[in-house]
C-alpha positions as CSV (number, residue, x, y, z in Angstrom):
1,M,-54.5,127.6,83.4
2,S,-56.5,124.7,82.2
3,E,-58.4,122.4,84.7
4,L,-56.1,119.4,83.9
5,A,-52.4,120.3,84.0
6,P,-50.1,117.8,82.3
7,A,-47.5,115.9,84.3
8,Y,-44.2,117.5,85.0
9,V,-45.8,121.0,84.6
10,A,-45.9,123.3,87.6
11,V,-49.4,123.8,89.1
12,E,-50.7,126.2,91.7
13,T,-51.8,125.1,95.1
14,A,-54.3,126.8,97.3
15,D,-51.6,129.1,98.7
16,H,-50.5,130.0,95.2
17,A,-47.1,128.3,95.7
18,P,-45.9,126.5,92.5
19,K,-45.6,122.7,93.0
20,A,-44.5,120.0,90.5
21,A,-47.2,117.5,89.5
22,P,-46.4,113.9,90.3
23,P,-44.6,112.1,87.5
24,K,-46.6,110.0,85.1
25,K,-46.7,106.3,86.3
26,R,-45.0,104.0,83.8
27,N,-47.0,101.1,82.4
28,D,-44.3,98.4,82.8
29,I,-46.5,95.5,81.7
30,A,-47.5,97.2,78.4
31,I,-43.9,98.2,77.8
32,E,-42.7,94.6,78.3
33,L,-45.5,93.2,76.0
34,I,-44.6,95.5,73.1
35,S,-40.9,95.1,73.5
36,G,-41.3,91.3,73.7
37,S,-43.3,91.3,70.5
38,V,-40.6,93.2,68.6
39,G,-37.9,90.9,70.0
40,G,-39.9,87.8,69.1
41,A,-40.3,88.8,65.4
42,S,-36.6,89.5,65.2
43,Q,-35.8,86.1,66.6
44,V,-37.9,84.3,64.0
45,L,-36.6,86.2,61.0
46,S,-33.0,85.8,62.0
47,G,-33.0,82.1,63.1
48,Q,-35.5,80.1,61.1
49,P,-33.2,78.5,58.5
50,L,-30.9,77.1,61.2
51,D,-33.9,76.0,63.2
52,T,-35.2,74.0,60.3
53,L,-31.8,72.2,60.1
54,K,-32.0,71.5,63.8
55,T,-35.5,70.1,63.7
56,R,-34.8,67.8,60.8
57,A,-31.6,66.6,62.5
58,Q,-33.7,65.7,65.5
59,T,-36.7,64.1,63.8
60,A,-35.5,62.6,60.5
61,P,-35.5,58.8,60.3
62,K,-32.1,57.2,61.0
63,G,-29.9,57.2,57.9
64,Q,-31.9,59.8,56.0
65,F,-29.1,62.4,56.3
66,K,-25.4,62.1,56.9
67,N,-24.9,65.3,58.9
68,T,-26.2,68.8,59.3
69,L,-24.4,70.0,56.1
70,D,-26.1,67.1,54.2
71,I,-29.5,68.2,55.5
72,F,-28.8,71.7,54.1
73,K,-27.7,70.4,50.7
74,V,-30.5,67.9,50.3
75,T,-33.1,70.4,51.5
76,V,-32.0,73.1,49.1
77,K,-31.5,70.7,46.2
78,N,-34.9,68.9,46.5
79,E,-37.1,71.7,47.9
80,G,-35.4,75.0,47.2
81,F,-33.8,77.5,49.4
82,L,-37.1,78.8,50.8
83,A,-37.7,75.4,52.3
84,L,-35.4,76.4,55.0
85,Y,-38.1,78.8,56.1
86,K,-40.8,76.1,56.4
87,G,-42.9,76.4,59.5
88,M,-42.1,80.1,59.9
89,L,-45.7,81.2,59.8
90,S,-46.6,79.5,63.0
91,P,-43.9,81.2,65.1
92,L,-44.4,84.5,63.3
93,L,-48.1,84.4,64.2
94,G,-47.5,83.2,67.7
95,V,-44.0,84.2,68.8
96,A,-45.0,87.8,69.4
97,A,-47.5,86.5,72.0
98,V,-45.0,83.9,73.2
99,N,-42.2,86.3,73.8
100,S,-44.6,88.9,75.1
101,L,-45.8,86.4,77.7
102,L,-42.2,85.4,78.4
103,F,-40.9,88.9,79.1
104,T,-44.0,89.8,81.0
105,A,-43.8,86.7,83.1
106,Y,-40.1,87.3,83.7
107,G,-40.8,90.9,84.8
108,A,-43.5,89.7,87.2
109,S,-41.3,86.8,88.4
110,R,-38.5,89.2,89.2
111,R,-40.9,91.2,91.4
112,L,-42.0,88.0,93.1
113,V,-38.5,86.8,93.8
114,S,-37.4,90.2,95.3
115,P,-39.1,93.5,95.9
116,Y,-35.8,95.2,95.0
117,P,-34.8,95.8,91.3
118,D,-31.2,94.6,91.7
119,L,-31.3,90.8,91.8
120,S,-28.4,88.4,92.3
121,V,-27.7,86.0,89.4
122,P,-29.2,83.0,91.3
123,Q,-32.4,85.2,91.8
124,V,-32.3,86.0,88.1
125,A,-32.1,82.3,87.3
126,T,-35.0,81.6,89.6
127,A,-37.1,84.3,87.9
128,G,-36.2,82.9,84.5
129,A,-37.2,79.4,85.5
130,M,-40.6,80.6,86.7
131,A,-41.1,82.6,83.5
132,G,-40.2,79.6,81.4
133,A,-42.8,77.4,83.1
134,V,-45.4,80.0,82.4
135,N,-44.2,80.5,78.8
136,A,-44.7,76.8,77.9
137,V,-48.5,77.2,77.6
138,L,-48.0,79.2,74.4
139,A,-44.6,77.9,73.3
140,S,-45.8,74.3,73.1
141,P,-48.5,74.5,70.4
142,V,-46.6,77.2,68.4
143,E,-43.5,75.0,68.3
144,M,-45.5,71.8,67.7
145,F,-47.0,73.2,64.5
146,K,-43.7,74.6,63.4
147,I,-42.0,71.2,63.9
148,R,-44.7,69.4,61.9
149,M,-44.4,71.8,59.0
150,Q,-40.6,71.4,59.1
151,G,-41.0,67.6,59.0
152,Q,-42.6,67.8,55.5
153,Y,-40.0,67.1,52.8
154,G,-41.7,68.5,49.7
155,G,-43.8,65.5,48.8
156,A,-47.3,65.5,47.3
157,G,-48.9,65.0,50.7
158,D,-47.4,68.2,52.2
159,K,-50.0,70.3,53.9
160,R,-50.4,74.0,54.6
161,L,-50.4,75.2,58.2
162,S,-54.2,75.5,58.3
163,A,-54.6,71.9,57.3
164,V,-52.0,70.7,59.8
165,V,-53.9,72.6,62.6
166,G,-57.2,71.2,61.4
167,D,-56.0,67.6,61.2
168,M,-54.5,67.7,64.7
169,W,-57.7,69.2,66.1
170,R,-60.0,66.7,64.4
171,Q,-58.0,63.6,65.0
172,F,-56.6,64.2,68.5
173,G,-58.4,67.1,70.1
174,V,-56.7,69.5,72.5
175,R,-54.7,67.4,74.9
176,D,-53.2,64.9,72.4
177,G,-53.3,67.3,69.4
178,I,-53.0,71.0,69.9
179,M,-51.2,70.7,73.3
180,R,-49.2,67.6,72.5
181,G,-45.8,67.7,74.3
182,Y,-46.9,70.3,76.7
183,W,-45.4,68.8,79.8
184,V,-42.0,68.0,78.2
185,T,-42.1,71.7,77.0
186,V,-42.5,72.8,80.6
187,M,-39.6,70.5,81.6
188,R,-37.4,72.0,78.9
189,E,-38.3,75.6,79.5
190,I,-37.5,75.7,83.3
191,P,-33.8,74.9,83.0
192,A,-33.6,76.6,79.6
193,Y,-34.7,80.0,80.7
194,A,-32.9,79.8,84.0
195,G,-29.7,79.4,81.9
196,F,-30.9,82.0,79.4
197,Y,-31.4,84.9,81.8
198,A,-28.5,84.0,84.1
199,G,-26.1,83.9,81.1
200,Y,-27.5,87.2,79.7
201,E,-27.5,89.1,83.0
202,T,-24.0,87.8,84.0
203,S,-22.4,88.9,80.7
204,K,-24.4,92.2,80.6
205,R,-23.4,93.1,84.1
206,W,-19.7,92.4,83.4
207,L,-19.8,94.5,80.3
208,T,-21.7,97.3,82.1
209,K,-19.0,97.5,84.7
210,R,-16.3,97.6,82.0
211,Y,-18.0,100.5,80.2
212,S,-19.3,102.4,83.2
213,P,-20.2,105.3,83.3
214,D,-20.7,105.3,79.5
215,P,-23.9,103.7,78.1
216,L,-23.6,100.0,77.1
217,P,-22.9,99.9,73.3
218,V,-25.3,97.9,71.1
219,W,-22.7,95.2,70.3
220,A,-22.4,94.5,74.0
221,L,-26.2,93.8,74.1
222,L,-25.8,91.5,71.1
223,T,-23.0,89.7,72.8
224,S,-25.0,89.3,76.1
225,G,-28.0,88.0,74.1
226,A,-25.9,85.5,72.3
227,I,-24.3,84.2,75.5
228,G,-27.8,83.9,76.9
229,G,-28.9,81.9,73.9
230,L,-25.9,79.5,74.1
231,C,-26.7,78.9,77.8
232,Y,-30.4,78.2,76.9
233,W,-29.5,75.3,74.6
234,L,-26.7,73.9,76.8
235,A,-29.1,73.7,79.7
236,C,-31.9,71.8,78.0
237,Y,-30.9,70.3,74.7
238,P,-31.7,66.5,75.3
239,L,-35.2,67.5,76.5
240,D,-35.6,69.5,73.3
241,V,-34.8,66.4,71.2
242,V,-37.4,64.5,73.1
243,K,-40.0,67.3,72.6
244,S,-39.4,67.4,68.9
245,R,-39.8,63.7,68.5
246,V,-43.0,63.6,70.6
247,Q,-44.6,66.5,68.8
248,N,-43.7,65.2,65.3
249,G,-44.9,61.7,66.0
250,H,-47.7,60.1,64.1
251,L,-49.5,59.2,67.3
252,P,-49.6,61.0,70.7
253,P,-47.6,59.6,73.6
254,S,-49.4,57.1,75.8
255,R,-50.6,58.2,79.2
256,G,-48.3,58.0,82.1
257,G,-45.9,60.0,84.2
258,W,-43.1,62.1,82.7
259,L,-39.9,60.6,83.8
260,S,-41.1,57.5,85.8
261,Q,-40.9,54.0,84.3
262,G,-43.3,54.0,81.4
263,G,-43.6,57.8,81.4
264,Y,-43.5,59.2,77.9
265,V,-40.5,61.5,78.4
266,G,-38.3,58.8,80.0
267,R,-39.6,56.2,77.4
268,E,-38.8,58.5,74.5
269,M,-35.4,59.3,75.9
270,N,-34.6,55.6,76.3
271,A,-35.7,54.9,72.7
272,I,-33.4,57.7,71.4
273,V,-30.4,56.3,73.3
274,K,-31.1,52.7,72.1
275,E,-31.4,54.0,68.5
276,G,-28.2,56.1,68.4
277,G,-26.5,56.1,71.7
278,V,-26.2,59.1,74.1
279,R,-24.9,61.1,71.2
280,A,-28.3,61.0,69.6
281,L,-29.7,63.2,72.5
282,F,-27.5,66.0,71.0
283,K,-28.5,65.7,67.3
284,G,-28.8,69.1,65.8
285,L,-26.9,70.8,68.6
286,S,-24.5,72.5,66.2
287,P,-27.1,74.5,64.2
288,S,-28.9,75.2,67.5
289,L,-25.8,76.9,68.9
290,L,-25.1,78.7,65.7
291,R,-28.7,79.9,65.5
292,A,-28.5,81.0,69.2
293,I,-26.0,83.7,68.4
294,P,-27.9,85.8,65.8
295,A,-31.4,84.8,67.1
296,A,-30.8,85.5,70.8
297,A,-28.7,88.6,70.1
298,C,-31.4,90.1,67.8
299,T,-34.1,89.2,70.4
300,F,-32.5,91.0,73.2
301,A,-31.2,93.9,71.2
302,A,-34.7,94.5,69.7
303,F,-36.3,94.1,73.2
304,E,-33.9,96.4,75.0
305,T,-33.8,99.1,72.3
306,T,-37.6,99.1,71.9
307,R,-38.0,99.3,75.7
308,E,-35.5,102.1,76.0
309,Y,-37.1,104.0,73.2
310,I,-40.6,103.8,74.8
311,V,-39.2,104.8,78.2
312,D,-37.0,107.6,76.9
313,H,-39.9,109.1,74.9
314,D,-42.4,108.6,77.7
315,L,-44.8,106.7,75.3
316,L,-46.4,104.5,77.9
């Protein structure tokens, strides 16, 4: 027998009695990082065209488009179909890290909320809110560059992503450039991911009970992910409109609190309402909800199947 016996193989003790070696300890953090990366890439590829329609609905000057369908028609006519994928490079480069951080933070938050693996739905929502707050540190710059790319309409002055990043850095630095809109992103992510994970877990648990003791089918994971995505947007949408306008602005927001009088979040929200009424806080909601179904479903399905494959094959 070799000096180092592999896990799960019987080894001899001093009294020659066979004894099973302790099982290999699973690397949960690495599994969540890899699974989150796969889920993030799936999200971008499936949802980018509808995300572009959403962003343009939120940030276009008043009167530029009639409705979401008009945005689609004008964009394709003037810029070509591939214009719907504008800004995709930023999330493709960063969303793997963003979703890896999100899923890792969520796993860690679950363990902080309770030492037991079976959390109640309110505990799941709490863990999701904690993970969302952590996730904002990467989500904010990734989304800001995406939004600024999507806000270019095919003119002679359109810039590549590298030029957009360089301009923001040179003109405004880190706080007002690279990290513009960070705090409103934090404010958005907390309720968004509380709703996201609560909706996902609630539907998944209901479907699991229905199909028990059989394994949950893939379509059920897709459905649960889609419900989670719908809950995400319904929990935070007005703040997402504010975030898009702040991050796509020509100048950074002035200093001040977030929601207090004079604070940039409250000030921007008031400006949106004055411009188009309360309804303006929900511009682009329709493509967001439509996007949520394939994007969130693909994210969770890719995450769950990747994680299951790694665990079942004892890869990490």
